[in-house]
A tleap script that builds the chain and sets N, CA, C and O, in Angstrom:
source leaprc.protein.ff14SB
mol = sequence {
  NTYR LYS ASP ASP ALA THR ALA PHE ASP GLY
  ALA LYS LYS GLY THR ILE ASN ASN LYS GLY
  ARG ILE ASN ASN ARG ILE ALA CYS MET LEU
  PHE GLU MET LEU GLY LYS LYS GLY ILE PRO
  THR HIE LEU VAL GLU LYS PRO ASP ASP ARG
  ASN VAL LEU VAL ARG LYS LEU GLU MET LEU
  PRO VAL GLU VAL VAL VAL ARG ASN VAL VAL
  ALA GLY SER LEU ALA LYS ARG LEU GLY LYS
  GLU GLU GLY MET GLU LEU PRO SER PRO ILE
  LEU GLU LEU TYR TYR LYS ASN ASP ASP LEU
  HIE ASP PRO MET ILE ASN ASP TYR HIE ALA
  LEU VAL CMET
}
set mol.1.N position { -5.439 16.274 8.971 }
set mol.1.CA position { -5.858 15.999 7.614 }
set mol.1.C position { -7.327 16.379 7.482 }
set mol.1.O position { -8.162 15.990 8.300 }
set mol.2.N position { -7.626 17.144 6.439 }
set mol.2.CA position { -8.977 17.671 6.249 }
set mol.2.C position { -9.676 16.978 5.086 }
set mol.2.O position { -9.060 16.227 4.330 }
set mol.3.N position { -10.960 17.242 4.959 }
set mol.3.CA position { -11.761 16.672 3.880 }
set mol.3.C position { -11.799 17.576 2.651 }
set mol.3.O position { -12.508 17.286 1.687 }
set mol.4.N position { -11.035 18.676 2.683 }
set mol.4.CA position { -11.006 19.612 1.562 }
set mol.4.C position { -10.293 18.990 0.368 }
set mol.4.O position { -9.355 18.209 0.524 }
set mol.5.N position { -10.752 19.349 -0.821 }
set mol.5.CA position { -10.113 18.894 -2.056 }
set mol.5.C position { -10.021 20.082 -3.004 }
set mol.5.O position { -10.956 20.875 -3.114 }
set mol.6.N position { -8.884 20.198 -3.690 }
set mol.6.CA position { -8.713 21.262 -4.677 }
set mol.6.C position { -8.139 20.677 -5.961 }
set mol.6.O position { -7.541 19.601 -5.963 }
set mol.7.N position { -8.333 21.406 -7.039 }
set mol.7.CA position { -7.767 21.022 -8.336 }
set mol.7.C position { -7.510 22.295 -9.133 }
set mol.7.O position { -8.017 23.365 -8.796 }
set mol.8.N position { -6.726 22.168 -10.183 }
set mol.8.CA position { -6.444 23.287 -11.088 }
set mol.8.C position { -5.890 24.493 -10.338 }
set mol.8.O position { -6.427 25.597 -10.427 }
set mol.9.N position { -4.794 24.259 -9.588 }
set mol.9.CA position { -4.120 25.321 -8.823 }
set mol.9.C position { -5.076 26.033 -7.868 }
set mol.9.O position { -4.971 27.243 -7.671 }
set mol.10.N position { -6.008 25.285 -7.276 }
set mol.10.CA position { -6.936 25.841 -6.307 }
set mol.10.C position { -8.172 26.472 -6.905 }
set mol.10.O position { -9.023 26.971 -6.168 }
set mol.11.N position { -8.296 26.465 -8.228 }
set mol.11.CA position { -9.461 27.078 -8.879 }
set mol.11.C position { -10.730 26.277 -8.618 }
set mol.11.O position { -11.819 26.848 -8.569 }
set mol.12.N position { -10.608 24.980 -8.452 }
set mol.12.CA position { -11.757 24.119 -8.176 }
set mol.12.C position { -11.617 23.603 -6.746 }
set mol.12.O position { -10.582 23.046 -6.382 }
set mol.13.N position { -12.660 23.790 -5.938 }
set mol.13.CA position { -12.618 23.400 -4.526 }
set mol.13.C position { -13.852 22.594 -4.165 }
set mol.13.O position { -14.924 22.787 -4.737 }
set mol.14.N position { -13.690 21.697 -3.218 }
set mol.14.CA position { -14.816 20.899 -2.755 }
set mol.14.C position { -14.466 20.170 -1.477 }
set mol.14.O position { -13.388 20.353 -0.911 }
set mol.15.N position { -15.394 19.342 -1.031 }
set mol.15.CA position { -15.208 18.546 0.178 }
set mol.15.C position { -15.548 17.100 -0.138 }
set mol.15.O position { -16.523 16.812 -0.832 }
set mol.16.N position { -14.731 16.198 0.382 }
set mol.16.CA position { -14.961 14.766 0.209 }
set mol.16.C position { -15.007 14.146 1.604 }
set mol.16.O position { -14.015 14.163 2.333 }
set mol.17.N position { -16.176 13.594 1.972 }
set mol.17.CA position { -16.335 13.014 3.306 }
set mol.17.C position { -15.271 11.972 3.605 }
set mol.17.O position { -15.021 11.077 2.798 }
set mol.18.N position { -14.644 12.094 4.772 }
set mol.18.CA position { -13.636 11.165 5.294 }
set mol.18.C position { -12.325 11.145 4.515 }
set mol.18.O position { -11.478 10.286 4.759 }
set mol.19.N position { -12.144 12.081 3.578 }
set mol.19.CA position { -10.885 12.158 2.834 }
set mol.19.C position { -9.708 12.340 3.789 }
set mol.19.O position { -8.669 11.703 3.618 }
set mol.20.N position { -9.861 13.196 4.786 }
set mol.20.CA position { -8.789 13.453 5.744 }
set mol.20.C position { -8.386 12.209 6.514 }
set mol.20.O position { -7.199 11.923 6.669 }
set mol.21.N position { -9.371 11.476 6.992 }
set mol.21.CA position { -9.084 10.241 7.739 }
set mol.21.C position { -8.354 9.222 6.856 }
set mol.21.O position { -7.385 8.594 7.282 }
set mol.22.N position { -8.835 9.074 5.630 }
set mol.22.CA position { -8.228 8.107 4.703 }
set mol.22.C position { -6.808 8.539 4.346 }
set mol.22.O position { -5.892 7.717 4.345 }
set mol.23.N position { -6.618 9.839 4.039 }
set mol.23.CA position { -5.278 10.332 3.709 }
set mol.23.C position { -4.316 10.144 4.877 }
set mol.23.O position { -3.160 9.770 4.677 }
set mol.24.N position { -4.787 10.401 6.091 }
set mol.24.CA position { -3.950 10.232 7.279 }
set mol.24.C position { -3.541 8.769 7.441 }
set mol.24.O position { -2.381 8.468 7.724 }
set mol.25.N position { -4.475 7.890 7.263 }
set mol.25.CA position { -4.187 6.455 7.410 }
set mol.25.C position { -3.168 5.980 6.364 }
set mol.25.O position { -2.221 5.264 6.688 }
set mol.26.N position { -3.375 6.388 5.114 }
set mol.26.CA position { -2.449 5.998 4.044 }
set mol.26.C position { -1.060 6.582 4.303 }
set mol.26.O position { -0.057 5.878 4.189 }
set mol.27.N position { -1.002 7.874 4.653 }
set mol.27.CA position { 0.289 8.520 4.907 }
set mol.27.C position { 1.039 7.806 6.028 }
set mol.27.O position { 2.232 7.532 5.901 }
set mol.28.N position { 0.347 7.504 7.121 }
set mol.28.CA position { 1.002 6.833 8.247 }
set mol.28.C position { 1.480 5.435 7.864 }
set mol.28.O position { 2.554 5.010 8.291 }
set mol.29.N position { 0.700 4.723 7.070 }
set mol.29.CA position { 1.131 3.398 6.600 }
set mol.29.C position { 2.408 3.518 5.768 }
set mol.29.O position { 3.328 2.715 5.920 }
set mol.30.N position { 2.463 4.521 4.890 }
set mol.30.CA position { 3.652 4.719 4.055 }
set mol.30.C position { 4.865 5.102 4.898 }
set mol.30.O position { 5.962 4.589 4.674 }
set mol.31.N position { 4.677 5.999 5.866 }
set mol.31.CA position { 5.786 6.389 6.741 }
set mol.31.C position { 6.295 5.190 7.540 }
set mol.31.O position { 7.503 5.023 7.708 }
set mol.32.N position { 5.378 4.358 8.031 }
set mol.32.CA position { 5.778 3.164 8.781 }
set mol.32.C position { 6.529 2.180 7.890 }
set mol.32.O position { 7.512 1.580 8.324 }
set mol.33.N position { 6.076 2.012 6.650 }
set mol.33.CA position { 6.780 1.128 5.710 }
set mol.33.C position { 8.197 1.641 5.450 }
set mol.33.O position { 9.149 0.860 5.435 }
set mol.34.N position { 8.337 2.947 5.248 }
set mol.34.CA position { 9.660 3.531 5.027 }
set mol.34.C position { 10.548 3.318 6.249 }
set mol.34.O position { 11.719 2.960 6.117 }
set mol.35.N position { 9.985 3.541 7.443 }
set mol.35.CA position { 10.742 3.342 8.679 }
set mol.35.C position { 11.248 1.922 8.833 }
set mol.35.O position { 12.381 1.709 9.266 }
set mol.36.N position { 10.418 0.946 8.484 }
set mol.36.CA position { 10.825 -0.465 8.575 }
set mol.36.C position { 11.953 -0.796 7.601 }
set mol.36.O position { 12.700 -1.751 7.811 }
set mol.37.N position { 12.072 -0.006 6.539 }
set mol.37.CA position { 13.150 -0.206 5.550 }
set mol.37.C position { 14.387 0.622 5.901 }
set mol.37.O position { 15.350 0.666 5.136 }
set mol.38.N position { 14.353 1.283 7.076 }
set mol.38.CA position { 15.500 2.075 7.507 }
set mol.38.C position { 15.555 3.471 6.924 }
set mol.38.O position { 16.584 4.142 7.011 }
set mol.39.N position { 14.454 3.918 6.327 }
set mol.39.CA position { 14.409 5.260 5.733 }
set mol.39.C position { 13.747 6.200 6.735 }
set mol.39.O position { 12.571 6.025 7.057 }
set mol.40.N position { 14.483 7.195 7.232 }
set mol.40.CA position { 13.904 8.096 8.236 }
set mol.40.C position { 12.798 8.973 7.648 }
set mol.40.O position { 12.861 9.372 6.485 }
set mol.41.N position { 11.796 9.264 8.459 }
set mol.41.CA position { 10.707 10.158 8.063 }
set mol.41.C position { 10.510 11.190 9.165 }
set mol.41.O position { 11.176 11.142 10.200 }
set mol.42.N position { 9.606 12.105 8.939 }
set mol.42.CA position { 9.321 13.148 9.922 }
set mol.42.C position { 8.209 12.746 10.894 }
set mol.42.O position { 7.885 13.517 11.797 }
set mol.43.N position { 7.622 11.571 10.734 }
set mol.43.CA position { 6.518 11.132 11.593 }
set mol.43.C position { 7.009 10.843 13.011 }
set mol.43.O position { 7.970 10.098 13.203 }
set mol.44.N position { 6.344 11.435 13.997 }
set mol.44.CA position { 6.636 11.166 15.404 }
set mol.44.C position { 5.559 10.254 15.972 }
set mol.44.O position { 5.866 9.202 16.533 }
set mol.45.N position { 4.292 10.655 15.828 }
set mol.45.CA position { 3.182 9.813 16.279 }
set mol.45.C position { 1.877 10.253 15.635 }
set mol.45.O position { 1.777 11.340 15.067 }
set mol.46.N position { 0.879 9.379 15.737 }
set mol.46.CA position { -0.457 9.645 15.206 }
set mol.46.C position { -1.419 9.660 16.395 }
set mol.46.O position { -1.879 8.601 16.823 }
set mol.47.N position { -1.734 10.854 16.939 }
set mol.47.CA position { -2.589 10.923 18.126 }
set mol.47.C position { -4.055 10.559 17.877 }
set mol.47.O position { -4.743 10.095 18.787 }
set mol.48.N position { -4.533 10.769 16.641 }
set mol.48.CA position { -5.911 10.409 16.316 }
set mol.48.C position { -6.029 10.201 14.813 }
set mol.48.O position { -5.027 10.233 14.099 }
set mol.49.N position { -7.251 9.988 14.328 }
set mol.49.CA position { -7.420 9.615 12.917 }
set mol.49.C position { -7.351 10.782 11.929 }
set mol.49.O position { -7.485 10.570 10.723 }
set mol.50.N position { -7.145 12.005 12.417 }
set mol.50.CA position { -7.028 13.154 11.513 }
set mol.50.C position { -5.734 13.947 11.694 }
set mol.50.O position { -5.467 14.872 10.926 }
set mol.51.N position { -4.938 13.602 12.689 }
set mol.51.CA position { -3.750 14.390 13.008 }
set mol.51.C position { -2.515 13.519 13.140 }
set mol.51.O position { -2.596 12.331 13.450 }
set mol.52.N position { -1.364 14.145 12.896 }
set mol.52.CA position { -0.074 13.506 13.139 }
set mol.52.C position { 0.839 14.534 13.798 }
set mol.52.O position { 0.704 15.738 13.582 }
set mol.53.N position { 1.759 14.039 14.598 }
set mol.53.CA position { 2.802 14.867 15.185 }
set mol.53.C position { 4.062 14.567 14.385 }
set mol.53.O position { 4.455 13.410 14.245 }
set mol.54.N position { 4.694 15.620 13.859 }
set mol.54.CA position { 5.856 15.432 12.987 }
set mol.54.C position { 7.011 16.331 13.416 }
set mol.54.O position { 6.822 17.320 14.123 }
set mol.55.N position { 8.217 15.961 12.968 }
set mol.55.CA position { 9.393 16.801 13.152 }
set mol.55.C position { 9.395 17.874 12.060 }
set mol.55.O position { 8.922 17.641 10.948 }
set mol.56.N position { 9.933 19.051 12.393 }
set mol.56.CA position { 10.064 20.110 11.393 }
set mol.56.C position { 11.116 19.684 10.370 }
set mol.56.O position { 12.148 19.112 10.722 }
set mol.57.N position { 10.839 19.968 9.113 }
set mol.57.CA position { 11.771 19.604 8.051 }
set mol.57.C position { 11.649 20.578 6.901 }
set mol.57.O position { 10.754 21.422 6.870 }
set mol.58.N position { 12.559 20.449 5.961 }
set mol.58.CA position { 12.448 21.221 4.726 }
set mol.58.C position { 11.731 20.338 3.718 }
set mol.58.O position { 12.232 19.278 3.342 }
set mol.59.N position { 10.562 20.778 3.284 }
set mol.59.CA position { 9.717 19.987 2.392 }
set mol.59.C position { 10.257 20.001 0.969 }
set mol.59.O position { 10.647 21.049 0.453 }
set mol.60.N position { 10.276 18.834 0.344 }
set mol.60.CA position { 10.572 18.761 -1.082 }
set mol.60.C position { 9.272 19.071 -1.814 }
set mol.60.O position { 8.258 18.425 -1.550 }
set mol.61.N position { 9.272 20.034 -2.720 }
set mol.61.CA position { 8.027 20.423 -3.381 }
set mol.61.C position { 7.648 19.471 -4.522 }
set mol.61.O position { 7.552 19.875 -5.680 }
set mol.62.N position { 7.436 18.209 -4.169 }
set mol.62.CA position { 7.102 17.191 -5.162 }
set mol.62.C position { 5.800 16.508 -4.758 }
set mol.62.O position { 5.636 16.093 -3.610 }
set mol.63.N position { 4.881 16.397 -5.706 }
set mol.63.CA position { 3.628 15.674 -5.489 }
set mol.63.C position { 3.699 14.366 -6.270 }
set mol.63.O position { 4.091 14.348 -7.437 }
set mol.64.N position { 3.316 13.277 -5.616 }
set mol.64.CA position { 3.292 11.964 -6.258 }
set mol.64.C position { 1.836 11.597 -6.525 }
set mol.64.O position { 1.009 11.611 -5.614 }
set mol.65.N position { 1.529 11.268 -7.779 }
set mol.65.CA position { 0.174 10.868 -8.164 }
set mol.65.C position { 0.240 9.439 -8.687 }
set mol.65.O position { 1.025 9.135 -9.586 }
set mol.66.N position { -0.589 8.563 -8.119 }
set mol.66.CA position { -0.684 7.181 -8.588 }
set mol.66.C position { -2.029 7.036 -9.278 }
set mol.66.O position { -3.076 7.297 -8.686 }
set mol.67.N position { -1.991 6.619 -10.530 }
set mol.67.CA position { -3.228 6.497 -11.312 }
set mol.67.C position { -3.512 5.027 -11.613 }
set mol.67.O position { -2.656 4.306 -12.124 }
set mol.68.N position { -4.719 4.605 -11.287 }
set mol.68.CA position { -5.186 3.256 -11.599 }
set mol.68.C position { -6.250 3.268 -12.691 }
set mol.68.O position { -6.569 2.241 -13.290 }
set mol.69.N position { -6.789 4.460 -12.932 }
set mol.69.CA position { -7.856 4.657 -13.913 }
set mol.69.C position { -7.529 5.921 -14.705 }
set mol.69.O position { -7.028 6.890 -14.134 }
set mol.70.N position { -7.799 5.926 -15.994 }
set mol.70.CA position { -7.577 7.117 -16.818 }
set mol.70.C position { -8.608 8.175 -16.421 }
set mol.70.O position { -9.811 7.917 -16.414 }
set mol.71.N position { -8.110 9.372 -16.090 }
set mol.71.CA position { -8.993 10.479 -15.721 }
set mol.71.C position { -8.243 11.791 -15.889 }
set mol.71.O position { -7.014 11.816 -15.955 }
set mol.72.N position { -8.996 12.875 -15.958 }
set mol.72.CA position { -8.434 14.221 -15.955 }
set mol.72.C position { -7.340 14.452 -16.969 }
set mol.72.O position { -7.492 14.162 -18.155 }
set mol.73.N position { -6.217 14.986 -16.473 }
set mol.73.CA position { -5.118 15.366 -17.366 }
set mol.73.C position { -4.507 14.169 -18.079 }
set mol.73.O position { -3.991 14.321 -19.187 }
set mol.74.N position { -4.549 12.992 -17.483 }
set mol.74.CA position { -4.004 11.804 -18.152 }
set mol.74.C position { -4.829 11.485 -19.399 }
set mol.74.O position { -4.268 11.161 -20.446 }
set mol.75.N position { -6.142 11.572 -19.295 }
set mol.75.CA position { -7.010 11.321 -20.453 }
set mol.75.C position { -6.685 12.304 -21.573 }
set mol.75.O position { -6.627 11.930 -22.745 }
set mol.76.N position { -6.474 13.555 -21.202 }
set mol.76.CA position { -6.150 14.592 -22.181 }
set mol.76.C position { -4.790 14.333 -22.833 }
set mol.76.O position { -4.655 14.416 -24.053 }
set mol.77.N position { -3.788 14.019 -22.014 }
set mol.77.CA position { -2.430 13.810 -22.541 }
set mol.77.C position { -2.329 12.589 -23.440 }
set mol.77.O position { -1.603 12.609 -24.434 }
set mol.78.N position { -3.052 11.523 -23.101 }
set mol.78.CA position { -2.950 10.272 -23.855 }
set mol.78.C position { -4.043 10.099 -24.901 }
set mol.78.O position { -3.977 9.188 -25.726 }
set mol.79.N position { -5.053 10.973 -24.869 }
set mol.79.CA position { -6.156 10.834 -25.808 }
set mol.79.C position { -6.988 9.589 -25.541 }
set mol.79.O position { -7.554 9.000 -26.462 }
set mol.80.N position { -7.057 9.193 -24.281 }
set mol.80.CA position { -7.828 8.005 -23.885 }
set mol.80.C position { -9.120 8.433 -23.202 }
set mol.80.O position { -9.227 9.542 -22.680 }
set mol.81.N position { -10.094 7.535 -23.216 }
set mol.81.CA position { -11.389 7.813 -22.600 }
set mol.81.C position { -11.287 7.724 -21.081 }
set mol.81.O position { -10.660 6.812 -20.543 }
set mol.82.N position { -11.914 8.686 -20.395 }
set mol.82.CA position { -11.929 8.661 -18.933 }
set mol.82.C position { -12.640 7.411 -18.441 }
set mol.82.O position { -13.621 6.965 -19.035 }
set mol.83.N position { -12.136 6.856 -17.355 }
set mol.83.CA position { -12.753 5.685 -16.748 }
set mol.83.C position { -12.109 4.372 -17.142 }
set mol.83.O position { -12.402 3.336 -16.544 }
set mol.84.N position { -11.234 4.395 -18.143 }
set mol.84.CA position { -10.559 3.166 -18.569 }
set mol.84.C position { -9.609 2.687 -17.467 }
set mol.84.O position { -8.749 3.440 -17.011 }
set mol.85.N position { -9.771 1.432 -17.045 }
set mol.85.CA position { -8.868 0.875 -16.040 }
set mol.85.C position { -7.516 0.610 -16.675 }
set mol.85.O position { -7.430 0.129 -17.804 }
set mol.86.N position { -6.467 0.929 -15.940 }
set mol.86.CA position { -5.110 0.726 -16.441 }
set mol.86.C position { -4.622 -0.671 -16.081 }
set mol.86.O position { -4.960 -1.179 -15.012 }
set mol.87.N position { -3.833 -1.306 -16.948 }
set mol.87.CA position { -3.345 -2.659 -16.657 }
set mol.87.C position { -2.411 -2.693 -15.448 }
set mol.87.O position { -2.330 -3.706 -14.752 }
set mol.88.N position { -1.707 -1.586 -15.198 }
set mol.88.CA position { -0.880 -1.450 -13.996 }
set mol.88.C position { -0.854 0.031 -13.627 }
set mol.88.O position { -1.049 0.883 -14.495 }
set mol.89.N position { -0.617 0.350 -12.361 }
set mol.89.CA position { -0.638 1.752 -11.942 }
set mol.89.C position { 0.410 2.591 -12.673 }
set mol.89.O position { 1.484 2.102 -13.024 }
set mol.90.N position { 0.079 3.852 -12.892 }
set mol.90.CA position { 1.010 4.825 -13.456 }
set mol.90.C position { 1.400 5.777 -12.335 }
set mol.90.O position { 0.539 6.323 -11.644 }
set mol.91.N position { 2.702 5.973 -12.158 }
set mol.91.CA position { 3.232 6.877 -11.140 }
set mol.91.C position { 3.687 8.159 -11.828 }
set mol.91.O position { 4.494 8.120 -12.757 }
set mol.92.N position { 3.163 9.301 -11.365 }
set mol.92.CA position { 3.536 10.596 -11.926 }
set mol.92.C position { 4.093 11.494 -10.821 }
set mol.92.O position { 3.619 11.456 -9.686 }
set mol.93.N position { 5.096 12.299 -11.158 }
set mol.93.CA position { 5.683 13.261 -10.231 }
set mol.93.C position { 5.412 14.666 -10.754 }
set mol.93.O position { 5.515 14.920 -11.954 }
set mol.94.N position { 5.063 15.583 -9.842 }
set mol.94.CA position { 4.802 16.970 -10.208 }
set mol.94.C position { 5.571 17.895 -9.279 }
set mol.94.O position { 5.645 17.659 -8.073 }
set mol.95.N position { 6.146 18.954 -9.854 }
set mol.95.CA position { 6.816 19.994 -9.084 }
set mol.95.C position { 5.742 20.931 -8.557 }
set mol.95.O position { 5.059 21.588 -9.343 }
set mol.96.N position { 5.579 21.007 -7.237 }
set mol.96.CA position { 4.537 21.826 -6.624 }
set mol.96.C position { 4.946 23.296 -6.660 }
set mol.96.O position { 5.673 23.777 -5.791 }
set mol.97.N position { 4.461 23.999 -7.691 }
set mol.97.CA position { 4.765 25.406 -7.864 }
set mol.97.C position { 3.600 26.040 -8.626 }
set mol.97.O position { 3.443 25.832 -9.829 }
set mol.98.N position { 2.786 26.816 -7.907 }
set mol.98.CA position { 1.597 27.420 -8.518 }
set mol.98.C position { 1.946 28.342 -9.682 }
set mol.98.O position { 1.220 28.382 -10.675 }
set mol.99.N position { 3.056 29.087 -9.570 }
set mol.99.CA position { 3.444 29.997 -10.652 }
set mol.99.C position { 3.726 29.245 -11.948 }
set mol.99.O position { 3.491 29.767 -13.037 }
set mol.100.N position { 4.233 28.012 -11.827 }
set mol.100.CA position { 4.534 27.191 -13.008 }
set mol.100.C position { 3.415 26.206 -13.319 }
set mol.100.O position { 3.522 25.422 -14.262 }
set mol.101.N position { 2.337 26.241 -12.529 }
set mol.101.CA position { 1.175 25.359 -12.692 }
set mol.101.C position { 1.533 23.882 -12.488 }
set mol.101.O position { 1.063 23.012 -13.221 }
set mol.102.N position { 2.371 23.613 -11.483 }
set mol.102.CA position { 2.722 22.239 -11.075 }
set mol.102.C position { 3.120 21.348 -12.256 }
set mol.102.O position { 2.427 20.375 -12.553 }
set mol.103.N position { 4.228 21.671 -12.931 }
set mol.103.CA position { 4.606 20.859 -14.096 }
set mol.103.C position { 4.998 19.434 -13.722 }
set mol.103.O position { 5.523 19.178 -12.639 }
set mol.104.N position { 4.730 18.516 -14.644 }
set mol.104.CA position { 5.151 17.133 -14.458 }
set mol.104.C position { 6.675 17.085 -14.575 }
set mol.104.O position { 7.264 17.745 -15.431 }
set mol.105.N position { 7.301 16.296 -13.705 }
set mol.105.CA position { 8.749 16.108 -13.749 }
set mol.105.C position { 9.043 14.618 -13.773 }
set mol.105.O position { 8.143 13.796 -13.600 }
set mol.106.N position { 10.313 14.271 -13.989 }
set mol.106.CA position { 10.682 12.858 -13.940 }
set mol.106.C position { 11.607 12.593 -12.754 }
set mol.106.O position { 11.936 13.513 -12.005 }
set mol.107.N position { 12.021 11.360 -12.585 }
set mol.107.CA position { 12.857 10.963 -11.449 }
set mol.107.C position { 14.131 11.804 -11.364 }
set mol.107.O position { 14.542 12.202 -10.274 }
set mol.108.N position { 14.748 12.071 -12.501 }
set mol.108.CA position { 16.006 12.812 -12.524 }
set mol.108.C position { 15.811 14.256 -12.081 }
set mol.108.O position { 16.661 14.811 -11.384 }
set mol.109.N position { 14.703 14.864 -12.478 }
set mol.109.CA position { 14.390 16.216 -12.009 }
set mol.109.C position { 14.253 16.204 -10.487 }
set mol.109.O position { 14.812 17.066 -9.808 }
set mol.110.N position { 13.522 15.243 -9.953 }
set mol.110.CA position { 13.284 15.166 -8.509 }
set mol.110.C position { 14.591 15.006 -7.744 }
set mol.110.O position { 14.735 15.559 -6.654 }
set mol.111.N position { 15.535 14.268 -8.289 }
set mol.111.CA position { 16.813 14.046 -7.607 }
set mol.111.C position { 17.626 15.323 -7.440 }
set mol.111.O position { 18.400 15.434 -6.489 }
set mol.112.N position { 17.469 16.289 -8.343 }
set mol.112.CA position { 18.231 17.534 -8.217 }
set mol.112.C position { 17.498 18.581 -7.386 }
set mol.112.O position { 18.024 19.671 -7.164 }
set mol.113.N position { 16.308 18.269 -6.932 }
set mol.113.CA position { 15.559 19.216 -6.109 }
set mol.113.C position { 16.046 19.082 -4.711 }
set mol.113.O position { 15.564 19.781 -3.820 }
savepdb mol mol.pdb
quit
């Protein structure tokens, strides 16, 4: 996991200190939670704070975004001011496809992927 960050189909790039470590920790926590619920994952082990050993799999091209604060495209879509705290998190799904500019999808779309 790296500290690189991109937005707008890679048009905007930057670095965020410790992003990789934090992303790795969150991902491993989620994989462990899924495993405890009997849901298999590709995680084999976490050798250090930036790397994981995984099984090869066919990736579902879906990105999950959890929003706790209005920002970016959500502010634009809802006409709300950036920085407004949300009363509860908003979960968004996106089809990861640069040619289509990662369109938002819903649960039913994801199920047929």
